[in-house]
N, C-alpha and C positions, 0 to 999 in steps of 0.2 A: 617489540611489544608482544607479550604472550597472548595465547588464544583466549584465556579467561578475561583479560583486560579488554580485549577487542569485543568479546561477547557482552561484557558489562556496558561498555560505551554504546553499543548498538541497541541492546535490549532494554536498557534503562533510560533511553532517551525520553524526556518528559512527554513529547508529542506522541511518540509511539505508545507509551504506557497509557496515556489518555485515550488514544484511539482504541486500544484493546479493551479498556474499561467500557467505553461507549458501545462497542460492538457486543460485548458480553451482556451489558444491560439491555440493549436493544433486543437481543435474543431471549432474554428472561421475561421481559414485560409483554403482556398480551397485546396483540394488534388492535384490539378494541379500544385500548387506552391511548393509542398513538394517532398522530395526524397522518394524512395521506402521504405527505412528503417523506416522513420517517419510515413508514411501512414500505414504500416502493423505492426510495432512493438513498437512504442513509447508508445501508451496507454497500451499495454500489459506489458511493463516495469514499468510504473508508477502506474497502477491500484493496485498492491499489497500494495504500499506505502500508497495510499489513504484509501483503505479498512482496512488495519491493524491499521492505525492511528485512524480511526473512531471507530474501534473495541476497541482499547485501551481506547479511550475517553468514550465510553459507559460503559465498565467495571469499569473504574476509577470512573465515576459518581455513578454507582451502589454501589461500595464498599467504596466510599468516601475517597479514597487514590489512588495515581498513581499506575496503574497496568501495569507491564511489562510482555509481552508475553514470555513464555518459548520457548526454542529451539524446544521442542516437539510440542508445539502448532503451531509454525511457519512452521515446517515440515508438520504437518497435513494440514494446510492451503494451502501450496504449492501443496501437493498431491491432495487435494480436488479440487482446482482450475484447475489444469492440467487435472485431470480425467473428471471433468464436462465439460470444454470447449474444450478439445482436443480429448476426446473419446466419452463420453455419448451424448452430444448434436449433434455432427456430425452424429451419428448413428440414431438419431430420427428426425432430421430436416435438410432439404437441405440448409437452410440459413447459416449453420455453416460448416466450413471446418477445418480439422485437420492440424496442422502445428507444426512440432517439434521445430521450432525456437520460437514459442510462449511459449513453455514450458521453454526454456532457458531464455526468457524475464521474465516470472513469477518468475523463480528462482533468477535471478539477482535483480529483484525488491524486493523480499523478503529479500535477503541478504543486499541490500541497507537500507531497513527499519531497519533490525536488527542492523546493524553496525552504522548507522548514527542517528537513532532516539531511538530505543528501548534500546540498550545496553549502549550508552554513555550519551546522553544529558538528558534524563528523569531521569537517575540515579543521575547525578550531580545536576539537578534542584530540586530534592526532598530531599535534605539533611535536616534533622531535626535541628531546631534551639535549641541551648542549653542555 
């Protein structure tokens, strides 16, 4: 499978496209018009989906085949993201605040990526032709 086909399969996955559109819309709309959940947690829920999809794209392009992230890699990503943004950065910079619900959002986003993109669709899309 060539690199363009791999990129199309990954970048045009319907759930990834929907996620990107929601993130962009969330950034365009004023916080005054949004609920507290959307203001504080929506991007934290969607960020893992965007980051992991782009990571999968990068690795797939490098390896020239669709790369599915393992459960161990996804768990490491979740722990790294949680540690960095909810423990490390709040301790070194006042601009960051620690919030346990952000960790829940990171976990849910990682699970959504795994179940809706990584585990199912990319596996089905990359069947070898016989």
